[in-house]
C-alpha positions in Angstrom: -23.6 -32.1 -15.4 -24.3 -29.1 -17.6 -23.0 -25.8 -16.4 -24.7 -22.7 -17.8 -23.2 -19.2 -17.9 -24.7 -16.7 -15.5 -25.9 -13.4 -17.0 -26.3 -10.1 -15.2 -30.0 -10.5 -15.0 -29.6 -14.0 -13.5 -27.1 -12.7 -10.9 -29.5 -9.8 -10.0 -32.3 -12.3 -9.6 -30.2 -14.4 -7.2 -29.5 -11.3 -5.1 -33.3 -10.5 -5.1 -34.0 -14.0 -4.1 -31.7 -13.8 -1.0 -33.0 -10.3 -0.2 -29.9 -8.2 -1.1 -29.5 -5.6 -3.7 -26.3 -4.4 -5.2 -26.0 -1.4 -2.9 -26.2 -3.6 0.1 -23.5 -5.9 -1.3 -21.3 -2.9 -2.0 -21.6 -1.7 1.6 -20.4 -5.1 2.7 -17.3 -4.8 0.5 -16.3 -1.2 1.4 -17.4 2.4 1.4 -15.6 3.0 -1.9 -14.3 0.7 -4.6 -11.6 1.8 -7.1 -11.6 -0.3 -10.2 -8.8 -1.1 -12.6 -7.1 2.0 -14.0 -9.3 4.3 -11.9 -7.6 7.1 -10.1 -7.8 6.9 -6.3 -9.5 10.0 -4.8 -10.5 10.6 -1.2 -14.0 11.8 -0.7 -13.8 12.3 3.1 -11.2 14.1 5.2 -11.5 11.6 8.1 -12.5 8.0 8.4 -12.3 7.4 4.7 -12.1 3.8 3.5 -11.6 2.3 0.1 -11.1 -1.0 -1.6 -8.7 -0.9 -4.6 -9.8 -3.3 -7.2 -7.5 -5.6 -9.1 -5.4 -4.1 -11.9 -3.0 -1.2 -12.2 -3.5 2.4 -11.4 -1.4 5.5 -10.9 -0.1 6.6 -7.5 -2.0 9.0 -5.3 -1.8 11.3 -2.3 -3.4 10.2 1.0 -4.3 13.5 2.7 -7.0 12.5 5.2 -6.8 11.2 8.7 -7.8 7.7 9.8 -7.8 6.5 6.1 -8.1 2.7 5.5 -7.2 1.3 2.1 -7.4 -2.4 1.3 -6.3 -4.0 -2.0 -8.2 -6.7 -3.8 -6.1 -9.5 -5.3 -4.0 -8.0 -8.1 -4.3 -4.3 -6.9 -1.2 -2.5 -8.2 0.0 1.1 -7.8 2.4 1.8 -10.7 3.7 5.2 -9.6 4.5 6.6 -6.1 2.0 7.3 -3.4 2.5 10.1 -0.8 1.2 9.9 2.7 0.3 13.3 4.0 -2.3 12.3 6.7 -2.7 9.0 8.6 -3.4 5.7 6.9 -3.4 2.0 7.2 -2.8 0.3 3.8 -3.2 -3.5 3.3 -2.7 -6.0 0.5 -1.5 -3.7 -2.3 1.4 -4.3 -4.7 3.5 -1.1 -5.1 5.9 -0.7 -8.1 8.8 1.7 -7.7 8.8 4.1 -10.6 12.4 4.0 -11.8 14.7 5.0 -8.9 11.9 6.7 -7.0 10.4 5.2 -3.9 7.1 3.5 -4.1 5.9 5.2 -0.9 6.8 8.5 0.6 5.7 9.4 4.1 5.8 13.2 4.6 6.7 15.0 7.9 4.0 14.5 10.6 2.2 11.9 8.4 1.6 8.4 9.8 1.5 5.1 7.9 0.9 1.5 8.8 1.7 -0.8 5.8 0.6 -4.4 6.2 0.9 -7.4 3.9 2.0 -5.6 0.8 4.4 -6.4 -2.0 7.0 -3.7 -3.0 8.7 -4.2 -6.3 11.6 -2.5 -8.1 12.6 -3.7 -11.5 16.0 -5.5 -11.9 17.0 -2.7 -14.3 17.1 -0.4 -11.3 19.6 -2.7 -9.4 22.0 0.2 -8.8 19.4 2.7 -7.7 20.6 4.3 -4.4 17.1 5.3 -3.2 14.7 3.2 -1.2 11.4 1.4 -1.6 9.8 3.3 1.3 11.1 6.8 2.2 10.0 8.3 5.6 10.9 12.0 5.7 12.1 13.5 8.9 9.2 13.8 11.3 7.1 11.1 9.6 6.1 7.9 11.3 5.7 4.4 9.7 5.3 0.8 10.6 6.0 -1.7 7.8 4.8 -5.2 8.7 4.6 -8.6 7.0 5.6 -7.2 3.6 7.7 -8.6 0.8 10.4 -6.7 -1.1 11.1 -7.8 -4.7 13.7 -7.1 -7.4 17.4 -7.8 -7.5 19.3 -4.9 -5.9 23.0 -4.2 -5.4 22.8 -0.9 -3.5 20.1 1.2 -1.9 17.7 0.6 1.0 14.3 -1.0 1.5 13.1 1.4 4.2 14.8 4.7 4.8 13.9 6.9 7.8 15.5 10.3 7.1 15.3 11.2 10.8 18.6 9.9 12.2 17.8 11.3 15.7 14.4 9.7 16.0 14.9 6.1 14.9 11.9 5.1 16.9 9.7 6.9 14.3 10.0 3.9 12.0 9.7 0.2 12.5 10.0 -2.9 10.3 8.7 -6.3 11.5 8.2 -9.6 9.9 9.1 -8.6 6.3 10.8 -10.8 3.7 13.7 -9.3 1.7 14.0 -11.0 -1.7 16.3 -8.3 -3.1 19.7 -9.6 -2.3 20.5 -6.5 -0.1 21.9 -7.5 3.2 19.6 -7.4 6.2 19.4 -5.4 8.5 21.7 -3.0 6.7 19.0 -2.4 4.1 16.9 -0.6 6.7 18.2 2.9 7.7 17.4 4.5 11.1 14.7 1.9 11.8 13.7 0.4 15.1 11.3 -2.4 16.1 8.8 -0.2 17.9 7.3 3.1 16.9 7.0 5.7 19.6 4.8 8.7 18.6 5.2 11.7 20.8 
């Protein structure tokens, strides 16, 4: 069997043959696609959705409400992201920048983080900070994530609101850092209760 390489014109022809154009294909994938090295930028203040393409990119601020972000295989944020609105983020790898957390949830912000990898380099093994930092008054659910990188001190998820431990929840995560569970989660419950 001889296999020929497809060229752009051939691919376009295939889409024409099945009655789809590139814009229709794009709408099936997501309202916005962020390619490798591109900076994430919200274009709507509510109901904004984006697909982060594979490859690395700098961190970003999520300021809108009802934001949905899904990572393609290999989507990596190399510097911290800050949640200032409300967001659901899925399937993204987050790299902690030195001793800084990979994700910061600001007061009154809401985050649901699902199926993500969070990585801190082994050279940061004695960093006392966390992978995810929830500031007092912020809300977060971290579910089905994996935490990577050998650590000797510090936390995976830190809720800075010691009074309202029901503002942060961790469920179904895998800790590959060497930190003892559940001590690696500070002020975190199993159910988030939003007033």
